[in-house]
MIZAFI-645234 format. One record per atom (N, C-alpha, C): residue in three letters; atom name; residue number from 1; x, y, z. Coordinates in steps of 0.1 Angstrom, whole numbers, plus 5000, padded with zeros to 4 digits. Layout:
ALA;CA;NUM;X;Y;Z
...
***
This chain:
MET;N;1;5094;4705;5000
MET;CA;1;5084;4703;4990
MET;C;1;5071;4710;4993
LEU;N;2;5067;4709;5006
LEU;CA;2;5054;4715;5011
LEU;C;2;5055;4731;5009
TYR;N;3;5067;4736;5013
TYR;CA;3;5069;4751;5012
TYR;C;3;5067;4755;4997
PHE;N;4;5073;4747;4988
PHE;CA;4;5072;4751;4974
PHE;C;4;5057;4751;4969
LEU;N;5;5049;4741;4974
LEU;CA;5;5035;4740;4970
LEU;C;5;5027;4752;4976
LEU;N;6;5030;4755;4989
LEU;CA;6;5024;4767;4995
LEU;C;6;5027;4780;4988
LYS;N;7;5039;4781;4983
LYS;CA;7;5043;4793;4976
LYS;C;7;5037;4793;4962
LEU;N;8;5036;4781;4956
LEU;CA;8;5030;4780;4943
LEU;C;8;5015;4784;4943
PHE;N;9;5008;4780;4953
PHE;CA;9;4994;4783;4954
PHE;C;9;4991;4795;4962
ARG;N;10;5001;4802;4967
ARG;CA;10;4999;4814;4976
ARG;C;10;4990;4812;4987
ILE;N;11;4991;4800;4994
ILE;CA;11;4982;4798;5005
ILE;C;11;4986;4805;5017
ASN;N;12;4999;4807;5019
ASN;CA;12;5004;4814;5032
ASN;C;12;5005;4829;5030
GLN;N;13;5002;4835;5019
GLN;CA;13;5004;4849;5017
GLN;C;13;4991;4856;5021
CYS;N;14;4992;4867;5028
CYS;CA;14;4981;4875;5032
CYS;C;14;4975;4883;5020
THR;N;15;4962;4883;5019
THR;CA;15;4956;4891;5008
THR;C;15;4951;4904;5014
HIS;N;16;4953;4907;5026
HIS;CA;16;4949;4919;5033
HIS;C;16;4934;4922;5032
PRO;N;17;4925;4913;5036
PRO;CA;17;4911;4915;5034
PRO;C;17;4905;4926;5044
ASN;N;18;4912;4928;5055
ASN;CA;18;4907;4937;5065
ASN;C;18;4913;4951;5065
VAL;N;19;4920;4954;5054
VAL;CA;19;4926;4967;5053
VAL;C;19;4915;4977;5048
GLN;N;20;4913;4988;5054
GLN;CA;20;4903;4998;5050
GLN;C;20;4908;5006;5038
THR;N;21;4899;5008;5029
THR;CA;21;4902;5015;5016
THR;C;21;4899;5030;5017
ASN;N;22;4894;5035;5029
ASN;CA;22;4892;5049;5030
ASN;C;22;4904;5057;5034
ARG;N;23;4915;5051;5036
ARG;CA;23;4928;5057;5039
ARG;C;23;4938;5055;5028
ALA;N;24;4947;5064;5027
ALA;CA;24;4958;5062;5017
ALA;C;24;4967;5051;5021
MET;N;25;4970;5050;5034
MET;CA;25;4980;5040;5038
MET;C;25;4975;5035;5052
SER;N;26;4976;5022;5054
SER;CA;26;4973;5017;5068
SER;C;26;4980;5003;5069
TYR;N;27;4981;4999;5081
TYR;CA;27;4987;4986;5084
TYR;C;27;4976;4975;5084
CYS;N;28;4980;4964;5079
CYS;CA;28;4971;4952;5078
CYS;C;28;4970;4946;5092
PRO;N;29;4958;4945;5097
PRO;CA;29;4957;4939;5111
PRO;C;29;4960;4924;5111
ASP;N;30;4961;4917;5100
ASP;CA;30;4964;4903;5100
ASP;C;30;4979;4900;5099
CYS;N;31;4986;4907;5091
CYS;CA;31;5000;4904;5089
CYS;C;31;5010;4915;5094
GLY;N;32;5005;4927;5096
GLY;CA;32;5013;4938;5101
GLY;C;32;5020;4946;5090
GLU;N;33;5018;4943;5077
GLU;CA;33;5025;4950;5067
GLU;C;33;5019;4964;5064
LEU;N;34;5027;4973;5060
LEU;CA;34;5021;4986;5056
LEU;C;34;5016;4985;5042
ILE;N;35;5003;4989;5040
ILE;CA;35;4996;4987;5028
ILE;C;35;4992;5001;5022
LYS;N;36;4996;5004;5010
LYS;CA;36;4992;5016;5003
LYS;C;36;4980;5013;4994
ILE;N;37;4970;5021;4994
ILE;CA;37;4958;5020;4986
ILE;C;37;4960;5029;4974
ASN;N;38;4960;5023;4962
ASN;CA;38;4960;5030;4949
ASN;C;38;4947;5028;4942
TRP;N;39;4942;5038;4936
TRP;CA;39;4929;5037;4928
TRP;C;39;4932;5038;4913
TYR;N;40;4926;5029;4906
TYR;CA;40;4928;5028;4892
TYR;C;40;4914;5028;4885
ILE;N;41;4914;5033;4872
ILE;CA;41;4902;5033;4864
ILE;C;41;4906;5027;4850
VAL;N;42;4898;5019;4845
VAL;CA;42;4899;5012;4832
VAL;C;42;4892;5021;4822
LYS;N;43;4899;5025;4811
LYS;CA;43;4893;5032;4801
LYS;C;43;4895;5026;4787
CYS;N;44;4886;5028;4778
CYS;CA;44;4888;5023;4764
CYS;C;44;4899;5031;4758
LYS;N;45;4908;5024;4751
LYS;CA;45;4919;5030;4744
LYS;C;45;4914;5038;4732
CYS;N;46;4904;5034;4726
CYS;CA;46;4899;5040;4714
CYS;C;46;4890;5052;4716
CYS;N;47;4880;5051;4724
CYS;CA;47;4871;5062;4726
CYS;C;47;4872;5069;4740
ASN;N;48;4881;5064;4749
ASN;CA;48;4883;5069;4762
ASN;C;48;4871;5069;4772
LYS;N;49;4862;5059;4769
LYS;CA;49;4850;5058;4778
LYS;C;49;4855;5049;4790
LYS;N;50;4850;5053;4802
LYS;CA;50;4853;5046;4814
LYS;C;50;4846;5032;4813
ARG;N;51;4853;5022;4817
ARG;CA;51;4848;5008;4817
ARG;C;51;4848;5002;4831
ILE;N;52;4839;4993;4834
ILE;CA;52;4840;4987;4847
ILE;C;52;4851;4976;4847
GLY;N;53;4859;4976;4858
GLY;CA;53;4870;4967;4858
GLY;C;53;4869;4958;4870
ILE;N;54;4877;4947;4869
ILE;CA;54;4878;4937;4880
ILE;C;54;4893;4934;4882
VAL;N;55;4895;4928;4894
VAL;CA;55;4909;4923;4897
VAL;C;55;4908;4908;4895
LYS;N;56;4917;4903;4886
LYS;CA;56;4917;4888;4883
LYS;C;56;4932;4884;4882
ASP;N;57;4935;4875;4891
ASP;CA;57;4949;4870;4892
ASP;C;57;4959;4881;4894
GLY;N;58;4955;4891;4902
GLY;CA;58;4964;4902;4906
GLY;C;58;4965;4913;4895
LYS;N;59;4958;4911;4884
LYS;CA;59;4958;4922;4874
LYS;C;59;4944;4928;4873
ILE;N;60;4944;4941;4869
ILE;CA;60;4932;4948;4867
ILE;C;60;4928;4948;4853
ILE;N;61;4917;4942;4850
ILE;CA;61;4912;4940;4836
ILE;C;61;4897;4945;4835
PRO;N;62;4893;4948;4823
PRO;CA;62;4878;4952;4822
PRO;C;62;4869;4940;4824
LEU;N;63;4857;4943;4829
LEU;CA;63;4848;4932;4831
LEU;C;63;4843;4926;4818
ALA;N;64;4839;4935;4808
ALA;CA;64;4835;4930;4795
ALA;C;64;4847;4930;4786
ASN;N;65;4847;4920;4776
ASN;CA;65;4858;4919;4767
ASN;C;65;4859;4931;4757
TYR;N;66;4847;4936;4754
TYR;CA;66;4847;4947;4744
TYR;C;66;4840;4959;4749
CYS;N;67;4844;4971;4744
CYS;CA;67;4838;4983;4748
CYS;C;67;4823;4984;4742
SER;N;68;4814;4989;4751
SER;CA;68;4800;4990;4746
SER;C;68;4798;5002;4737
ASN;N;69;4807;5011;4737
ASN;CA;69;4806;5023;4729
ASN;C;69;4812;5022;4715
CYS;N;70;4824;5016;4714
CYS;CA;70;4830;5015;4700
CYS;C;70;4833;5001;4696
GLY;N;71;4833;4991;4705
GLY;CA;71;4835;4977;4702
GLY;C;71;4850;4973;4702
SER;N;72;4859;4982;4707
SER;CA;72;4873;4979;4708
SER;C;72;4876;4970;4720
ASN;N;73;4886;4961;4719
ASN;CA;73;4890;4953;4730
ASN;C;73;4902;4958;4737
GLU;N;74;4908;4969;4733
GLU;CA;74;4919;4975;4739
GLU;C;74;4915;4985;4750
TYR;N;75;4923;4985;4760
TYR;CA;75;4920;4993;4772
TYR;C;75;4933;4999;4777
ILE;N;76;4932;5010;4785
ILE;CA;76;4943;5016;4792
ILE;C;76;4939;5016;4807
LEU;N;77;4949;5016;4815
LEU;CA;77;4947;5016;4830
LEU;C;77;4953;5029;4835
GLY;N;78;4944;5037;4841
GLY;CA;78;4948;5050;4846
GLY;C;78;4948;5050;4861
ARG;N;79;4959;5056;4867
ARG;CA;79;4959;5057;4882
ARG;C;79;4954;5071;4885
ILE;N;80;4945;5072;4895
ILE;CA;80;4940;5085;4899
ILE;C;80;4945;5087;4914
GLU;N;81;4948;5100;4917
GLU;CA;81;4952;5103;4930
GLU;C;81;4941;5105;4940
ASN;N;82;4931;5112;4936
ASN;CA;82;4919;5114;4945
ASN;C;82;4907;5109;4938
ILE;N;83;4899;5101;4945
ILE;CA;83;4887;5095;4939
ILE;C;83;4875;5105;4941
ASN;N;84;4868;5107;4930
ASN;CA;84;4856;5116;4931
ASN;C;84;4844;5107;4931
TYR;N;85;4833;5113;4935
TYR;CA;85;4820;5106;4937
TYR;C;85;4815;5100;4924
PHE;N;86;4818;5107;4912
PHE;CA;86;4813;5102;4900
PHE;C;86;4822;5091;4894
ASP;N;87;4834;5088;4900
ASP;CA;87;4842;5077;4896
ASP;C;87;4841;5065;4905
MET;N;88;4832;5065;4915
MET;CA;88;4830;5054;4924
MET;C;88;4826;5041;4917
ASN;N;89;4818;5042;4907
ASN;CA;89;4813;5030;4900
ASN;C;89;4824;5024;4892
PHE;N;90;4834;5031;4888
PHE;CA;90;4844;5026;4879
PHE;C;90;4858;5024;4886
ALA;N;91;4860;5030;4897
ALA;CA;91;4873;5029;4904
ALA;C;91;4875;5016;4911
ILE;N;92;4888;5011;4910
ILE;CA;92;4892;4999;4916
ILE;C;92;4903;5002;4926
ALA;N;93;4902;4997;4938
ALA;CA;93;4912;4999;4948
ALA;C;93;4922;4987;4948
ALA;N;94;4935;4990;4946
ALA;CA;94;4945;4980;4946
ALA;C;94;4954;4982;4958
LYS;N;95;4955;4971;4966
LYS;CA;95;4963;4971;4978
LYS;C;95;4977;4967;4975
GLU;N;96;4987;4976;4977
GLU;CA;96;5001;4973;4974
GLU;C;96;5009;4974;4987
THR;N;97;5018;4964;4989
THR;CA;97;5026;4964;5001
THR;C;97;5038;4974;4999
GLU;N;98;5040;4982;5009
GLU;CA;98;5052;4991;5009
GLU;C;98;5064;4983;5014
LYS;N;99;5075;4984;5007
LYS;CA;99;5087;4977;5011
LYS;C;99;5095;4986;5021
ASN;N;100;5103;4979;5030
ASN;CA;100;5111;4985;5040
ASN;C;100;5103;4995;5049
ASN;N;101;5092;4990;5053
ASN;CA;101;5083;4998;5061
ASN;C;101;5086;4998;5076
ARG;N;102;5092;4988;5081
ARG;CA;102;5095;4987;5095
ARG;C;102;5108;4994;5099
LYS;N;103;5107;5003;5108
LYS;CA;103;5119;5009;5113
LYS;C;103;5121;5006;5127
TYR;N;104;5132;5000;5130
TYR;CA;104;5135;4997;5144
TYR;C;104;5146;5007;5149
ASP;N;105;5141;5018;5155
ASP;CA;105;5150;5028;5160
ASP;C;105;5153;5026;5174
THR;N;106;5164;5031;5178
THR;CA;106;5168;5030;5192
THR;C;106;5168;5045;5197
THR;N;107;5164;5046;5210
THR;CA;107;5164;5059;5216
THR;C;107;5176;5060;5226
GLN;N;108;5183;5071;5224
GLN;CA;108;5194;5073;5233
GLN;C;108;5191;5085;5242
ILE;N;109;5195;5084;5254
ILE;CA;109;5192;5095;5264
ILE;C;109;5205;5101;5268
TRP;N;110;5205;5114;5267
TRP;CA;110;5216;5122;5271
TRP;C;110;5212;5130;5284
VAL;N;111;5221;5131;5293
VAL;CA;111;5219;5137;5306
VAL;C;111;5228;5149;5307
ASP;N;112;5222;5161;5310
ASP;CA;112;5230;5173;5312
ASP;C;112;5235;5174;5326
GLU;N;113;5248;5173;5328
GLU;CA;113;5254;5173;5342
GLU;C;113;5261;5187;5344
LYS;N;114;5258;5193;5355
LYS;CA;114;5266;5205;5358
LYS;C;114;5276;5202;5368
GLU;N;115;5288;5208;5366
GLU;CA;115;5298;5206;5376
GLU;C;115;5297;5219;5385
ASN;N;116;5297;5217;5398
ASN;CA;116;5296;5228;5407
ASN;C;116;5307;5238;5407
THR;N;117;5319;5232;5405
THR;CA;117;5331;5241;5406
THR;C;117;5332;5250;5394
GLU;N;118;5328;5245;5383
GLU;CA;118;5329;5253;5371
GLU;C;118;5315;5253;5364
GLU;N;119;5312;5263;5357
GLU;CA;119;5299;5264;5351
GLU;C;119;5300;5258;5337
VAL;N;120;5304;5245;5337
VAL;CA;120;5305;5238;5324
VAL;C;120;5295;5227;5324
HIS;N;121;5288;5227;5313
HIS;CA;121;5278;5216;5311
HIS;C;121;5284;5205;5303
GLN;N;122;5282;5193;5308
GLN;CA;122;5287;5181;5301
GLN;C;122;5276;5172;5298
LEU;N;123;5275;5167;5286
LEU;CA;123;5265;5158;5283
LEU;C;123;5270;5144;5284
LYS;N;124;5262;5135;5291
LYS;CA;124;5266;5122;5294
LYS;C;124;5256;5112;5288
LEU;N;125;5261;5103;5280
LEU;CA;125;5251;5093;5274
LEU;C;125;5249;5082;5283
LEU;N;126;5236;5079;5286
LEU;CA;126;5232;5068;5295
LEU;C;126;5234;5055;5288
PRO;N;127;5237;5044;5295
PRO;CA;127;5239;5031;5288
PRO;C;127;5225;5026;5283
GLN;N;128;5226;5019;5272
GLN;CA;128;5214;5014;5267
GLN;C;128;5212;4999;5270
TYR;N;129;5201;4995;5275
TYR;CA;129;5198;4981;5279
TYR;C;129;5187;4975;5270
ASN;N;130;5190;4964;5265
ASN;CA;130;5180;4957;5256
ASN;C;130;5172;4947;5263
***
């Protein structure tokens, strides 16, 4: 029951507050997940004017309900690859977790052994200890 309540209120989920937004990808120092930073801009659907946006309940929405230029309440969300200095007032950084980011690789070591009688090289795999 307690697990269900924690999951319902998202108490135990990391919100990645210490992830730097100046990199495209970085690991969260709190939970260790690989986080990708995506930049979004909210624009008016009618007149295409940039609007100031906020993140509310995990969704990106405009700060004002209506556009100050045309009065429309419809908006579009555009993802931008590279952020420019003139977009800094309107851009919103969204932190998204990359799936299957941890790779547990094993290293195998091969040894080249020469036989003195013949000039034959044989590769021998050393045993792996965990």
